[in-house]
C-alpha angles and dihedrals in degrees: 000000000000091000090052092051088050092056092046094051091047093052092047090051091052093049091051090048091053093052092047092051092047089057094046095045101036095120092051093058109255112224105170148316132233124188122196130177114223132175089254094051140280118327114206115194112201118194113200139161095233112027093181092074091051092052097042128187111335089346096293095135094051092046092054091047091052092051092050093050093050094049101036101040101027097234115166112242097333115210114197120208118188119207127186120230114246095212116009091193090065094051111096097204095050092048091050091053091048092050091048091050090049090053091049090051091057104265117152110253095234093051092047093047096049093045091051094049091048092049092051095047092048089055091063105266118155091222143337141193130200122196121190115186131179141058098338105157105000147356092295122086117249136181123212123189126199117185141164138173127012116335130183118212103179143010134053090304089065094052093046105040109021116088117199130204133180134192138162129227115204110215132166095261091050144282119321120204120217122199123185125188121186129183114224112252089220091057115131111200121204093248093057114098135176122218109214111209117227117258119269110265116247128207094262093048089048092054091044091052091047090052092046090052092050091048090050092048090051092051091049093049090050091050091049091050092050091049091052091050091050091049091051093048093049090048092051090047090052092048092050090050092052094046113096116245117252116233114222121230123236092244094056110090134183133046125297093253095050119095120233113249115223114248117240115232114235117232115236120237115247096230097043114083126172115233113249116224118220112242108221121198117245116255113261115227118213109241111212120185120196111235113221117234118243112254095220095065095070099066091044091060090048092053091051092052091053092051 
């Protein structure tokens, strides 16, 4: 619990220091404050629009400010460093103070809000929002918003890229609060991508690519030829398997791969003659077929005898 109280008291002291410096350096254009603890002491970085007013003649103003910080806020050996703002129109705190001064001088809130937004966007900001709250036109509190560009309201992008500034304008009806939010022009959002073009081809790379293409084509052709050979081989094997096996006769001799030798005809001796047998025709047998008598002839003969 003691450590938590220590952090709280330290943050309260820094907030009070920021308010004190804003009052002392209001004319110079207060843009921000950064406090860092170092082994040599406390380094206070002050960002202003006109650093000459903060330093003063011969450094008298900055010496008095250093003495006040050391005595009133109990900082050990404070060292103040003054930095100038690169572009005041992109600093949220400076623009909020300028808008509050314009309202105190009598500008209409709409005119002042639109002019502030236009100036911020012309300076290169990705987006901005101006909120003016208070008794603007009557006794009732109102809130007017002026915004342009791309704005982040939540998430890590808001914490990293959105800069906030607040100032108060004291008028007769009451105090008007001015809030300015500016998105950093160097902000890179997660959805932004860069397409890197390929490098321009040189002569050597062109020849290398051509040789690679030829090698790839040769490999593809070799693969295609091998595939065709495999298909032919499988087709021949299937045809051989389907073809019926031939049964060899007894008279056939020799292996399947051996060639048949032609037989030489023997010459017959002149004296030797084979006896020729007389071929006699086979005896023919007379085939006689009994012809059946017709059945109708018998009763006719009987009728003739009776007559």
